[in-house]
C-alpha positions, 0 to 999 in steps of 0.5 A: 141825194138823187138815185143815179138812173140806170145804165142802158144795156144792149141785149143782142142775139144771134140764131140760125133758125134753119127755116124754122123747121125744128128738130122734130121736123116740124115748121113753126114760125111761132116757135121761132118768136116764142124763143126769141120772146124769152131772150129778151133782146133788143136786137137779133140776126137771123140766118136761114129764113125763107120768102115766099117759098113753096116749101114754107107756104109761101110766107115771108118767115122774117115777117111772120115772126116779127109781126108775132113780136110787134118789132121791125126787121130787114130781111135780105135775100142771099139766094133767089129761087124760082119760087121766092128767096132764102136769106137772113134778117135782122130783127129789132124792138127799135127802128132800124135803118138799112145801111148795106147789104151784098152777096159774099165773095168765094165759090162754094164748095160742091156739097153745098151750092149756097149763096152767102151774103151779109147785111148790115143796118143801123138800129136806134137803140136806148144806147144811141145808134148801132151799127149791126151786121148779120151774115152767114159764112160758107162751108169751104175753107177758101170761100170763108177766107174771102168772106172774112176779108170782105167783112174786115175791109174798110167799107164794112168797118166804116161805120164804126169810125170815129168810135160808133158801136159796131156788132158783127154776128151770125152763123160763121161756120168756124171754130174759135182759133180758126183761120176766119176766126183769127181774121175777124179777131184782129179787128174786132172782138169776140165776146165770149173771150172778153166776159170770165170765166170763158166758156165755149157757149157751144150752140150747135147742134141742139140735140148735142151742142158740141160746136161754137160756130154761132159768134158775136163780135164787138168794137172797142165801143162796147163791152160785154158784161155777160155771155150765154147759150139760151138752152130750154126745151123749146129752143131745143126743138125749134131750130138745130142751132140754140140763140147765142146771147150777149148783153153789152154796155158802152165802153165809157159808162 
């Protein structure tokens, strides 16, 4: 009797890397890559990266991290500065193809004049093609409302029509049960709420994690079997957020 082949799993994570500047005020792309390597994930969404900015010595941070890992990546600029760009990236062990990238609507509050964005890619994984969207929502209530409405519109969710797997992840600056979270949960499922026992999985700040503002949402094609926050000595210093990790199976497996 032949042994049944192991069911392929997909491990994903979201990680706000804070410009690769740690709580020790030292910038290190290599240290962020070390944390990602510890996660043993297939795909990760990173927020708050510089591209060719003076404050980061003019380097492509997403490119440097991907090179350290030997992975594929796509960077999308949320803001263009005179000295370069600032935005988010998706990194993957597997080939990926850009599907959609936009700046998000909403007027930022006076205390944080930051443009927000979202980027979506198709990743050729061991469980098949998976659509992954990475975003970082604003701090203002009205802008987060507009941003979540856009991300749950037909244009963004069309990638999952026909049952194709879809993952939306990022730093949503929103707690479970908040209005943005409720809007997203009407269309997608928060992995925290699908794994028993349910836990808070707080990711911010690393010095005293009290808030669950980083989230991973999936559509009905995917079933989370494990959710965790990666809290190691390196991760505690590398950024002000801990990575949130989810292990997923195709729902029909």
